[in-house]
All heavy atoms as TSV, in Angstrom:
chain	resi	resn	atom	element	x	y	z
A	1	MET	N	N	38.613	127.537	44.630
A	1	MET	CA	C	39.869	128.181	45.051
A	1	MET	C	C	40.255	129.175	43.965
A	1	MET	O	O	40.275	128.843	42.813
A	1	MET	CB	C	40.906	127.083	45.227
A	1	MET	CG	C	42.264	127.549	45.596
A	1	MET	SD	S	42.568	127.192	47.276
A	1	MET	CE	C	43.532	128.506	47.766
A	2	ASP	N	N	40.582	130.354	44.357
A	2	ASP	CA	C	40.996	131.410	43.436
A	2	ASP	C	C	42.291	131.042	42.750
A	2	ASP	O	O	43.298	130.743	43.397
A	2	ASP	CB	C	41.131	132.713	44.222
A	2	ASP	CG	C	41.495	133.877	43.352
A	2	ASP	OD1	O	40.937	134.032	42.245
A	2	ASP	OD2	O	42.394	134.654	43.747
A	3	LYS	N	N	42.294	131.078	41.412
A	3	LYS	CA	C	43.468	130.693	40.639
A	3	LYS	C	C	44.672	131.607	40.902
A	3	LYS	O	O	45.798	131.136	40.909
A	3	LYS	CB	C	43.133	130.637	39.148
A	3	LYS	CG	C	42.239	129.463	38.800
A	3	LYS	CD	C	41.990	129.423	37.326
A	3	LYS	CE	C	41.052	128.264	37.003
A	3	LYS	NZ	N	40.897	128.059	35.593
A	4	GLU	N	N	44.425	132.874	41.094
A	4	GLU	CA	C	45.518	133.818	41.369
A	4	GLU	C	C	46.181	133.491	42.721
A	4	GLU	O	O	47.388	133.525	42.816
A	4	GLU	CB	C	45.025	135.262	41.334
A	4	GLU	CG	C	44.681	135.727	39.926
A	4	GLU	CD	C	44.231	137.188	39.930
A	4	GLU	OE1	O	44.742	137.985	40.739
A	4	GLU	OE2	O	43.361	137.515	39.098
A	5	LEU	N	N	45.382	133.193	43.702
A	5	LEU	CA	C	45.888	132.822	45.012
A	5	LEU	C	C	46.680	131.540	44.921
A	5	LEU	O	O	47.783	131.405	45.476
A	5	LEU	CB	C	44.754	132.711	46.037
A	5	LEU	CG	C	45.189	132.200	47.435
A	5	LEU	CD1	C	46.177	133.160	48.081
A	5	LEU	CD2	C	43.962	132.013	48.320
A	6	LEU	N	N	46.141	130.561	44.243
A	6	LEU	CA	C	46.780	129.287	44.058
A	6	LEU	C	C	48.157	129.423	43.392
A	6	LEU	O	O	49.129	128.783	43.779
A	6	LEU	CB	C	45.902	128.335	43.257
A	6	LEU	CG	C	46.402	126.896	43.056
A	6	LEU	CD1	C	46.645	126.241	44.382
A	6	LEU	CD2	C	45.428	126.137	42.235
A	7	ALA	N	N	48.248	130.324	42.404
A	7	ALA	CA	C	49.507	130.534	41.709
A	7	ALA	C	C	50.586	131.149	42.632
A	7	ALA	O	O	51.767	130.946	42.416
A	7	ALA	CB	C	49.273	131.439	40.509
A	8	MET	N	N	50.157	131.849	43.657
A	8	MET	CA	C	51.094	132.521	44.583
A	8	MET	C	C	51.579	131.607	45.715
A	8	MET	O	O	52.643	131.804	46.276
A	8	MET	CB	C	50.482	133.761	45.186
A	8	MET	CG	C	50.324	134.886	44.223
A	8	MET	SD	S	49.781	136.388	45.061
A	8	MET	CE	C	48.035	136.101	45.192
A	9	LEU	N	N	50.751	130.615	46.056
A	9	LEU	CA	C	51.067	129.739	47.212
A	9	LEU	C	C	52.158	128.729	46.835
A	9	LEU	O	O	52.156	128.190	45.742
A	9	LEU	CB	C	49.820	129.025	47.686
A	9	LEU	CG	C	48.766	129.887	48.345
A	9	LEU	CD1	C	47.516	129.047	48.643
A	9	LEU	CD2	C	49.301	130.539	49.604
A	10	VAL	N	N	53.053	128.513	47.763
A	10	VAL	CA	C	54.090	127.482	47.641
A	10	VAL	C	C	54.155	126.694	48.937
A	10	VAL	O	O	53.656	127.123	49.962
A	10	VAL	CB	C	55.491	128.071	47.328
A	10	VAL	CG1	C	55.477	128.755	45.962
A	10	VAL	CG2	C	55.953	129.016	48.417
A	11	CYS	N	N	54.772	125.553	48.880
A	11	CYS	CA	C	54.968	124.749	50.087
A	11	CYS	C	C	55.834	125.535	51.077
A	11	CYS	O	O	56.891	126.051	50.707
A	11	CYS	CB	C	55.644	123.438	49.721
A	11	CYS	SG	S	56.048	122.423	51.158
A	12	PRO	N	N	55.402	125.627	52.320
A	12	PRO	CA	C	56.211	126.376	53.308
A	12	PRO	C	C	57.547	125.713	53.656
A	12	PRO	O	O	58.420	126.375	54.140
A	12	PRO	CB	C	55.335	126.462	54.529
A	12	PRO	CG	C	54.299	125.402	54.358
A	12	PRO	CD	C	54.156	125.185	52.906
A	13	LEU	N	N	57.683	124.438	53.357
A	13	LEU	CA	C	58.955	123.736	53.665
A	13	LEU	C	C	59.966	123.844	52.528
A	13	LEU	O	O	61.076	124.219	52.724
A	13	LEU	CB	C	58.681	122.260	53.994
A	13	LEU	CG	C	57.783	122.041	55.261
A	13	LEU	CD1	C	57.586	120.569	55.466
A	13	LEU	CD2	C	58.468	122.651	56.477
A	14	CYS	N	N	59.545	123.421	51.322
A	14	CYS	CA	C	60.513	123.357	50.207
A	14	CYS	C	C	60.352	124.500	49.226
A	14	CYS	O	O	61.143	124.625	48.287
A	14	CYS	CB	C	60.408	122.027	49.507
A	14	CYS	SG	S	58.883	121.816	48.513
A	15	LYS	N	N	59.320	125.298	49.376
A	15	LYS	CA	C	59.009	126.420	48.458
A	15	LYS	C	C	58.621	125.953	47.070
A	15	LYS	O	O	58.661	126.707	46.107
A	15	LYS	CB	C	60.162	127.451	48.372
A	15	LYS	CG	C	60.649	127.931	49.716
A	15	LYS	CD	C	59.595	128.587	50.535
A	15	LYS	CE	C	60.170	129.184	51.815
A	15	LYS	NZ	N	59.550	128.683	53.014
A	16	GLY	N	N	58.237	124.698	46.928
A	16	GLY	CA	C	57.838	124.103	45.637
A	16	GLY	C	C	56.385	124.354	45.340
A	16	GLY	O	O	55.603	124.796	46.182
A	17	LYS	N	N	56.002	124.057	44.099
A	17	LYS	CA	C	54.624	124.220	43.665
A	17	LYS	C	C	53.703	123.250	44.387
A	17	LYS	O	O	54.091	122.145	44.727
A	17	LYS	CB	C	54.515	124.013	42.152
A	17	LYS	CG	C	55.135	125.104	41.356
A	17	LYS	CD	C	54.834	124.919	39.878
A	17	LYS	CE	C	55.404	126.077	39.092
A	17	LYS	NZ	N	55.001	126.024	37.689
A	18	LEU	N	N	52.460	123.684	44.530
A	18	LEU	CA	C	51.437	122.843	45.127
A	18	LEU	C	C	50.394	122.461	44.097
A	18	LEU	O	O	50.112	123.232	43.204
A	18	LEU	CB	C	50.756	123.601	46.286
A	18	LEU	CG	C	51.658	124.017	47.429
A	18	LEU	CD1	C	50.948	125.012	48.330
A	18	LEU	CD2	C	52.087	122.771	48.213
A	19	LYS	N	N	49.865	121.266	44.222
A	19	LYS	CA	C	48.810	120.838	43.328
A	19	LYS	C	C	47.484	120.862	44.092
A	19	LYS	O	O	47.397	120.328	45.159
A	19	LYS	CB	C	49.092	119.428	42.824
A	19	LYS	CG	C	48.086	118.915	41.824
A	19	LYS	CD	C	48.603	117.655	41.155
A	19	LYS	CE	C	47.558	117.069	40.245
A	19	LYS	NZ	N	47.378	117.823	39.030
A	20	TYR	N	N	46.522	121.498	43.483
A	20	TYR	CA	C	45.209	121.653	44.121
A	20	TYR	C	C	44.379	120.419	43.854
A	20	TYR	O	O	44.166	120.023	42.688
A	20	TYR	CB	C	44.502	122.902	43.587
A	20	TYR	CG	C	43.099	123.132	44.044
A	20	TYR	CD1	C	42.752	123.011	45.386
A	20	TYR	CD2	C	42.130	123.511	43.154
A	20	TYR	CE1	C	41.457	123.256	45.806
A	20	TYR	CE2	C	40.821	123.765	43.553
A	20	TYR	CZ	C	40.500	123.626	44.890
A	20	TYR	OH	O	39.223	123.838	45.306
A	21	ASP	N	N	43.866	119.780	44.888
A	21	ASP	CA	C	42.945	118.672	44.772
A	21	ASP	C	C	41.582	119.158	45.209
A	21	ASP	O	O	41.299	119.308	46.384
A	21	ASP	CB	C	43.380	117.493	45.674
A	21	ASP	CG	C	42.500	116.274	45.525
A	21	ASP	OD1	O	41.297	116.417	45.190
A	21	ASP	OD2	O	43.029	115.148	45.716
A	22	ARG	N	N	40.741	119.452	44.213
A	22	ARG	CA	C	39.429	120.063	44.466
A	22	ARG	C	C	38.526	119.110	45.281
A	22	ARG	O	O	37.877	119.534	46.224
A	22	ARG	CB	C	38.746	120.376	43.138
A	22	ARG	CG	C	37.391	121.052	43.282
A	22	ARG	CD	C	36.736	121.285	41.937
A	22	ARG	NE	N	37.595	121.840	40.913
A	22	ARG	CZ	C	37.603	123.111	40.557
A	22	ARG	NH1	N	36.807	123.971	41.177
A	22	ARG	NH2	N	38.438	123.509	39.649
A	23	GLU	N	N	38.557	117.826	44.928
A	23	GLU	CA	C	37.696	116.861	45.633
A	23	GLU	C	C	38.039	116.730	47.105
A	23	GLU	O	O	37.160	116.699	47.979
A	23	GLU	CB	C	37.791	115.525	44.929
A	23	GLU	CG	C	36.803	114.506	45.404
A	23	GLU	CD	C	36.880	113.202	44.603
A	23	GLU	OE1	O	36.748	113.287	43.370
A	23	GLU	OE2	O	37.056	112.162	45.261
A	24	ALA	N	N	39.344	116.615	47.418
A	24	ALA	CA	C	39.797	116.459	48.796
A	24	ALA	C	C	39.933	117.764	49.531
A	24	ALA	O	O	40.151	117.766	50.758
A	24	ALA	CB	C	41.119	115.713	48.807
A	25	GLN	N	N	39.831	118.885	48.799
A	25	GLN	CA	C	40.022	120.220	49.390
A	25	GLN	C	C	41.389	120.301	50.090
A	25	GLN	O	O	41.486	120.599	51.303
A	25	GLN	CB	C	38.889	120.584	50.327
A	25	GLN	CG	C	37.608	120.947	49.603
A	25	GLN	CD	C	37.793	122.197	48.745
A	25	GLN	OE1	O	37.946	123.300	49.259
A	25	GLN	NE2	N	37.786	122.063	47.464
A	26	GLU	N	N	42.448	120.006	49.300
A	26	GLU	CA	C	43.803	119.995	49.785
A	26	GLU	C	C	44.720	120.636	48.740
A	26	GLU	O	O	44.456	120.611	47.571
A	26	GLU	CB	C	44.311	118.598	50.049
A	26	GLU	CG	C	43.599	117.844	51.130
A	26	GLU	CD	C	44.106	116.424	51.267
A	26	GLU	OE1	O	44.555	115.802	50.266
A	26	GLU	OE2	O	44.057	115.939	52.405
A	27	LEU	N	N	45.834	121.172	49.230
A	27	LEU	CA	C	46.956	121.595	48.418
A	27	LEU	C	C	48.071	120.624	48.704
A	27	LEU	O	O	48.510	120.465	49.839
A	27	LEU	CB	C	47.376	123.023	48.726
A	27	LEU	CG	C	46.345	124.102	48.393
A	27	LEU	CD1	C	46.812	125.419	48.935
A	27	LEU	CD2	C	46.147	124.166	46.902
A	28	ARG	N	N	48.564	119.921	47.670
A	28	ARG	CA	C	49.495	118.842	47.842
A	28	ARG	C	C	50.896	119.208	47.367
A	28	ARG	O	O	51.057	119.750	46.277
A	28	ARG	CB	C	49.056	117.607	47.123
A	28	ARG	CG	C	47.750	117.068	47.673
A	28	ARG	CD	C	47.298	115.856	46.952
A	28	ARG	NE	N	46.086	115.320	47.595
A	28	ARG	CZ	C	45.513	114.215	47.220
A	28	ARG	NH1	N	46.016	113.493	46.219
A	28	ARG	NH2	N	44.452	113.767	47.863
A	29	CYS	N	N	51.886	118.909	48.190
A	29	CYS	CA	C	53.289	119.029	47.816
A	29	CYS	C	C	53.791	117.609	47.648
A	29	CYS	O	O	53.961	116.850	48.604
A	29	CYS	CB	C	54.074	119.713	48.921
A	29	CYS	SG	S	55.846	119.742	48.545
A	30	HIS	N	N	54.021	117.219	46.367
A	30	HIS	CA	C	54.489	115.870	46.090
A	30	HIS	C	C	55.948	115.677	46.471
A	30	HIS	O	O	56.332	114.524	46.746
A	30	HIS	CB	C	54.224	115.542	44.598
A	30	HIS	CG	C	52.749	115.371	44.358
A	30	HIS	ND1	N	52.102	114.179	44.533
A	30	HIS	CD2	C	51.824	116.225	43.923
A	30	HIS	CE1	C	50.859	114.313	44.247
A	30	HIS	NE2	N	50.649	115.534	43.863
A	31	TYR	N	N	56.712	116.729	46.570
A	31	TYR	CA	C	58.115	116.594	46.969
A	31	TYR	C	C	58.226	116.212	48.444
A	31	TYR	O	O	58.940	115.268	48.807
A	31	TYR	CB	C	58.849	117.878	46.690
A	31	TYR	CG	C	60.331	117.783	47.038
A	31	TYR	CD1	C	61.244	117.131	46.166
A	31	TYR	CD2	C	60.819	118.323	48.225
A	31	TYR	CE1	C	62.565	117.041	46.495
A	31	TYR	CE2	C	62.140	118.213	48.560
A	31	TYR	CZ	C	63.019	117.601	47.680
A	31	TYR	OH	O	64.351	117.488	48.027
A	32	ASP	N	N	57.503	116.905	49.295
A	32	ASP	CA	C	57.554	116.638	50.734
A	32	ASP	C	C	56.529	115.595	51.165
A	32	ASP	O	O	56.606	115.089	52.280
A	32	ASP	CB	C	57.294	117.927	51.522
A	32	ASP	CG	C	58.484	118.886	51.435
A	32	ASP	OD1	O	59.630	118.447	51.440
A	32	ASP	OD2	O	58.206	120.099	51.334
A	33	GLY	N	N	55.587	115.284	50.302
A	33	GLY	CA	C	54.552	114.290	50.611
A	33	GLY	C	C	53.548	114.768	51.635
A	33	GLY	O	O	53.029	114.002	52.439
A	34	LEU	N	N	53.275	116.091	51.589
A	34	LEU	CA	C	52.336	116.676	52.527
A	34	LEU	C	C	51.120	117.240	51.801
A	34	LEU	O	O	51.234	117.760	50.693
A	34	LEU	CB	C	52.974	117.783	53.354
A	34	LEU	CG	C	54.111	117.354	54.264
A	34	LEU	CD1	C	54.769	118.587	54.882
A	34	LEU	CD2	C	53.613	116.410	55.331
A	35	ALA	N	N	49.938	117.097	52.419
A	35	ALA	CA	C	48.685	117.628	51.877
A	35	ALA	C	C	48.147	118.657	52.897
A	35	ALA	O	O	47.801	118.285	54.023
A	35	ALA	CB	C	47.681	116.540	51.629
A	36	TYR	N	N	48.137	119.933	52.477
A	36	TYR	CA	C	47.658	121.000	53.353
A	36	TYR	C	C	46.191	121.151	53.168
A	36	TYR	O	O	45.673	121.301	52.024
A	36	TYR	CB	C	48.387	122.283	53.004
A	36	TYR	CG	C	49.896	122.221	53.234
A	36	TYR	CD1	C	50.754	121.850	52.221
A	36	TYR	CD2	C	50.394	122.476	54.502
A	36	TYR	CE1	C	52.102	121.764	52.453
A	36	TYR	CE2	C	51.767	122.369	54.747
A	36	TYR	CZ	C	52.616	122.027	53.711
A	36	TYR	OH	O	53.961	121.920	53.947
A	37	PRO	N	N	45.416	121.176	54.264
A	37	PRO	CA	C	43.953	121.267	54.147
A	37	PRO	C	C	43.495	122.680	53.762
A	37	PRO	O	O	44.179	123.666	54.014
A	37	PRO	CB	C	43.470	120.918	55.562
A	37	PRO	CG	C	44.570	121.365	56.445
A	37	PRO	CD	C	45.842	121.091	55.637
A	38	ILE	N	N	42.332	122.724	53.132
A	38	ILE	CA	C	41.658	124.000	52.867
A	38	ILE	C	C	40.379	123.954	53.687
A	38	ILE	O	O	39.498	123.100	53.476
A	38	ILE	CB	C	41.341	124.146	51.348
A	38	ILE	CG1	C	42.640	124.123	50.547
A	38	ILE	CG2	C	40.553	125.419	51.122
A	38	ILE	CD1	C	42.451	124.075	49.065
A	39	ARG	N	N	40.266	124.848	54.640
A	39	ARG	CA	C	39.098	124.884	55.519
A	39	ARG	C	C	38.319	126.203	55.322
A	39	ARG	O	O	38.908	127.261	55.421
A	39	ARG	CB	C	39.553	124.816	56.980
A	39	ARG	CG	C	40.234	123.472	57.306
A	39	ARG	CD	C	40.560	123.343	58.771
A	39	ARG	NE	N	41.339	122.127	58.952
A	39	ARG	CZ	C	42.460	122.049	59.661
A	39	ARG	NH1	N	42.943	123.137	60.248
A	39	ARG	NH2	N	43.067	120.923	59.799
A	40	ASP	N	N	37.057	126.049	55.011
A	40	ASP	CA	C	36.195	127.203	54.738
A	40	ASP	C	C	36.797	128.103	53.676
A	40	ASP	O	O	36.743	129.327	53.784
A	40	ASP	CB	C	35.918	127.996	56.023
A	40	ASP	CG	C	35.199	127.153	57.066
A	40	ASP	OD1	O	34.296	126.369	56.667
A	40	ASP	OD2	O	35.517	127.269	58.260
A	41	GLY	N	N	37.436	127.504	52.665
A	41	GLY	CA	C	38.009	128.259	51.568
A	41	GLY	C	C	39.358	128.873	51.839
A	41	GLY	O	O	39.929	129.592	51.000
A	42	ILE	N	N	39.933	128.600	53.002
A	42	ILE	CA	C	41.204	129.206	53.411
A	42	ILE	C	C	42.276	128.090	53.545
A	42	ILE	O	O	42.114	127.168	54.336
A	42	ILE	CB	C	41.100	129.954	54.740
A	42	ILE	CG1	C	40.052	131.023	54.631
A	42	ILE	CG2	C	42.441	130.472	55.205
A	42	ILE	CD1	C	39.664	131.680	55.962
A	43	PRO	N	N	43.363	128.171	52.775
A	43	PRO	CA	C	44.420	127.188	52.860
A	43	PRO	C	C	45.135	127.287	54.214
A	43	PRO	O	O	45.518	128.401	54.656
A	43	PRO	CB	C	45.394	127.537	51.741
A	43	PRO	CG	C	44.672	128.487	50.848
A	43	PRO	CD	C	43.609	129.127	51.689
A	44	VAL	N	N	45.317	126.151	54.887
A	44	VAL	CA	C	46.024	126.126	56.163
A	44	VAL	C	C	47.426	125.649	55.874
A	44	VAL	O	O	47.681	124.448	55.665
A	44	VAL	CB	C	45.305	125.156	57.172
A	44	VAL	CG1	C	46.069	125.127	58.477
A	44	VAL	CG2	C	43.862	125.593	57.379
A	45	MET	N	N	48.358	126.584	55.770
A	45	MET	CA	C	49.715	126.299	55.323
A	45	MET	C	C	50.690	126.055	56.466
A	45	MET	O	O	51.827	126.461	56.445
A	45	MET	CB	C	50.229	127.456	54.422
A	45	MET	CG	C	49.303	127.754	53.231
A	45	MET	SD	S	49.041	126.316	52.180
A	45	MET	CE	C	50.663	126.089	51.553
A	46	LEU	N	N	50.258	125.333	57.456
A	46	LEU	CA	C	51.093	124.962	58.599
A	46	LEU	C	C	51.514	123.503	58.480
A	46	LEU	O	O	50.634	122.629	58.416
A	46	LEU	CB	C	50.332	125.204	59.897
A	46	LEU	CG	C	49.849	126.615	60.162
A	46	LEU	CD1	C	48.913	126.643	61.371
A	46	LEU	CD2	C	51.042	127.535	60.377
A	47	PRO	N	N	52.792	123.224	58.486
A	47	PRO	CA	C	53.232	121.817	58.356
A	47	PRO	C	C	52.632	120.892	59.406
A	47	PRO	O	O	52.295	119.763	59.121
A	47	PRO	CB	C	54.742	121.884	58.483
A	47	PRO	CG	C	55.093	123.278	57.988
A	47	PRO	CD	C	53.939	124.151	58.467
A	48	GLU	N	N	52.419	121.396	60.599
A	48	GLU	CA	C	51.846	120.562	61.687
A	48	GLU	C	C	50.354	120.246	61.447
A	48	GLU	O	O	49.821	119.304	62.038
A	48	GLU	CB	C	52.086	121.180	63.061
A	48	GLU	CG	C	51.450	122.539	63.246
A	48	GLU	CD	C	52.397	123.704	62.890
A	48	GLU	OE1	O	53.439	123.487	62.229
A	48	GLU	OE2	O	52.070	124.813	63.286
A	49	GLU	N	N	49.706	120.995	60.553
A	49	GLU	CA	C	48.304	120.734	60.190
A	49	GLU	C	C	48.183	119.873	58.924
A	49	GLU	O	O	47.108	119.421	58.580
A	49	GLU	CB	C	47.565	122.042	59.972
A	49	GLU	CG	C	47.393	122.897	61.215
A	49	GLU	CD	C	46.359	122.309	62.153
A	49	GLU	OE1	O	45.372	121.716	61.704
A	49	GLU	OE2	O	46.577	122.421	63.371
A	50	ALA	N	N	49.313	119.652	58.241
A	50	ALA	CA	C	49.300	118.905	56.991
A	50	ALA	C	C	49.175	117.423	57.264
A	50	ALA	O	O	49.633	116.903	58.261
A	50	ALA	CB	C	50.567	119.214	56.185
A	51	ARG	N	N	48.580	116.764	56.283
A	51	ARG	CA	C	48.445	115.308	56.311
A	51	ARG	C	C	49.583	114.697	55.533
A	51	ARG	O	O	49.920	115.171	54.445
A	51	ARG	CB	C	47.123	114.939	55.668
A	51	ARG	CG	C	46.835	113.440	55.551
A	51	ARG	CD	C	45.480	113.184	54.907
A	51	ARG	NE	N	45.431	113.606	53.502
A	51	ARG	CZ	C	45.897	112.913	52.466
A	51	ARG	NH1	N	46.533	111.774	52.679
A	51	ARG	NH2	N	45.776	113.402	51.249
A	52	GLN	N	N	50.202	113.652	56.063
A	52	GLN	CA	C	51.248	112.900	55.337
A	52	GLN	C	C	50.578	112.052	54.300
A	52	GLN	O	O	49.693	111.259	54.566
A	52	GLN	CB	C	52.023	112.037	56.348
A	52	GLN	CG	C	53.224	111.359	55.708
A	52	GLN	CD	C	54.334	112.363	55.472
A	52	GLN	OE1	O	54.663	113.186	56.301
A	52	GLN	NE2	N	54.989	112.215	54.353
A	53	MET	N	N	50.967	112.254	53.017
A	53	MET	CA	C	50.368	111.485	51.920
A	53	MET	C	C	50.975	110.090	51.902
A	53	MET	O	O	52.132	109.893	52.250
A	53	MET	CB	C	50.618	112.208	50.575
A	53	MET	CG	C	49.951	113.568	50.504
A	53	MET	SD	S	50.079	114.467	48.946
A	53	MET	CE	C	51.461	113.896	48.093
A	54	ASP	N	N	50.176	109.131	51.432
A	54	ASP	CA	C	50.716	107.759	51.329
A	54	ASP	C	C	51.521	107.640	50.001
A	54	ASP	O	O	51.516	108.553	49.190
A	54	ASP	CB	C	49.658	106.689	51.456
A	54	ASP	CG	C	48.610	106.724	50.360
A	54	ASP	OD1	O	48.934	107.132	49.215
A	54	ASP	OD2	O	47.480	106.303	50.612
A	55	VAL	N	N	52.203	106.549	49.823
A	55	VAL	CA	C	53.098	106.368	48.708
A	55	VAL	C	C	52.394	106.518	47.359
A	55	VAL	O	O	52.894	107.154	46.460
A	55	VAL	CB	C	53.797	104.956	48.793
A	55	VAL	CG1	C	54.625	104.697	47.531
A	55	VAL	CG2	C	54.667	104.901	50.001
A	56	ASP	N	N	51.192	105.940	47.244
A	56	ASP	CA	C	50.464	106.037	45.954
A	56	ASP	C	C	50.087	107.475	45.630
A	56	ASP	O	O	50.015	107.828	44.453
A	56	ASP	CB	C	49.171	105.184	46.011
A	56	ASP	CG	C	49.485	103.707	45.954
A	56	ASP	OD1	O	50.550	103.325	45.454
A	56	ASP	OD2	O	48.647	102.914	46.432
A	57	GLU	N	N	49.822	108.297	46.617
A	57	GLU	CA	C	49.464	109.671	46.355
A	57	GLU	C	C	50.657	110.514	45.919
A	57	GLU	O	O	50.534	111.452	45.142
A	57	GLU	CB	C	48.915	110.327	47.614
A	57	GLU	CG	C	47.534	109.820	48.033
A	57	GLU	CD	C	47.083	110.461	49.310
A	57	GLU	OE1	O	47.768	110.260	50.339
A	57	GLU	OE2	O	46.056	111.152	49.279
A	58	LYS	N	N	51.854	110.124	46.355
A	58	LYS	CA	C	53.066	110.854	46.045
A	58	LYS	C	C	53.489	110.630	44.595
A	58	LYS	O	O	54.076	111.518	43.983
A	58	LYS	CB	C	54.240	110.438	46.941
A	58	LYS	CG	C	54.072	110.883	48.360
A	58	LYS	CD	C	55.297	110.418	49.161
A	58	LYS	CE	C	55.065	110.552	50.634
A	58	LYS	NZ	N	56.233	110.093	51.382
A	59	LEU	N	N	53.213	109.434	44.036
A	59	LEU	CA	C	53.627	109.116	42.697
A	59	LEU	C	C	52.723	109.830	41.710
A	59	LEU	O	O	51.536	109.813	41.821
A	59	LEU	CB	C	53.524	107.594	42.457
A	59	LEU	CG	C	54.439	106.741	43.302
A	59	LEU	CD1	C	54.124	105.274	43.052
A	59	LEU	CD2	C	55.897	107.011	42.992
A	60	PRO	N	N	53.326	110.457	40.718
A	60	PRO	CA	C	52.536	111.122	39.704
A	60	PRO	C	C	51.763	110.103	38.827
A	60	PRO	O	O	52.254	109.019	38.575
A	60	PRO	CB	C	53.546	111.923	38.865
A	60	PRO	CG	C	54.832	111.202	39.071
A	60	PRO	CD	C	54.765	110.590	40.445
A	61	ALA	N	N	50.583	110.476	38.443
A	61	ALA	CA	C	49.779	109.607	37.585
A	61	ALA	C	C	50.389	109.605	36.186
A	61	ALA	O	O	50.806	110.642	35.693
A	61	ALA	CB	C	48.346	110.074	37.531
A	62	SER	N	N	50.459	108.468	35.573
A	62	SER	CA	C	50.960	108.350	34.220
A	62	SER	C	C	50.028	107.499	33.404
A	62	SER	O	O	49.294	106.672	33.958
A	62	SER	CB	C	52.389	107.776	34.189
A	62	SER	OG	O	52.357	106.441	34.624
A	63	PRO	N	N	49.995	107.691	32.091
A	63	PRO	CA	C	49.041	106.913	31.266
A	63	PRO	C	C	49.196	105.412	31.375
A	63	PRO	O	O	48.256	104.707	31.308
A	63	PRO	CB	C	49.371	107.369	29.836
A	63	PRO	CG	C	50.085	108.675	29.989
A	63	PRO	CD	C	50.770	108.632	31.314
A	64	GLY	N	N	50.433	104.908	31.621
A	64	GLY	CA	C	50.646	103.493	31.708
A	64	GLY	C	C	50.455	102.892	33.076
A	64	GLY	O	O	50.479	101.716	33.296
A	65	ARG	N	N	50.276	103.764	34.065
A	65	ARG	CA	C	50.145	103.330	35.459
A	65	ARG	C	C	48.711	103.010	35.791
A	65	ARG	O	O	47.850	103.832	35.743
A	65	ARG	CB	C	50.692	104.393	36.381
A	65	ARG	CG	C	50.778	103.956	37.808
A	65	ARG	CD	C	51.566	104.988	38.620
A	65	ARG	NE	N	51.452	104.638	39.990
A	65	ARG	CZ	C	50.686	105.294	40.868
A	65	ARG	NH1	N	50.014	106.355	40.495
A	65	ARG	NH2	N	50.605	104.904	42.096
A	66	THR	N	N	48.448	101.743	36.156
A	66	THR	CA	C	47.063	101.332	36.448
A	66	THR	C	C	46.822	101.206	37.941
A	66	THR	O	O	45.700	101.027	38.338
A	66	THR	CB	C	46.769	99.971	35.787
A	66	THR	OG1	O	47.642	99.005	36.327
A	66	THR	CG2	C	46.936	100.049	34.275
A	67	GLY	N	N	47.857	101.215	38.754
A	67	GLY	CA	C	47.686	101.083	40.156
A	67	GLY	C	C	47.758	99.616	40.658
A	67	GLY	O	O	47.672	99.329	41.801
A	68	GLU	N	N	47.917	98.691	39.690
A	68	GLU	CA	C	48.022	97.285	40.052
A	68	GLU	C	C	49.453	96.822	39.856
A	68	GLU	O	O	50.124	97.237	38.925
A	68	GLU	CB	C	47.092	96.458	39.149
A	68	GLU	CG	C	45.625	96.819	39.343
A	68	GLU	CD	C	44.725	96.001	38.436
A	68	GLU	OE1	O	45.185	94.995	37.849
A	68	GLU	OE2	O	43.567	96.410	38.238
A	69	ALA	N	N	49.885	95.913	40.733
A	69	ALA	CA	C	51.232	95.360	40.646
A	69	ALA	C	C	51.333	94.182	39.727
A	69	ALA	O	O	50.407	93.530	39.445
A	69	ALA	CB	C	51.716	95.036	42.029
């Protein structure tokens, strides 16, 4: 994904920053809990095409967080 394009893209709902997940080929908005797909190198920025992230995905990773309760 082109870094310049990524820097310009924002969530279409809240206008917040998106986090690029290279492995999943998604742009994630942690505020709205939506993951926008990237298909054939093109971000699909339509809320109806976005995947709802689960609770664990919404929480930011921290050094002390192991994922176990």
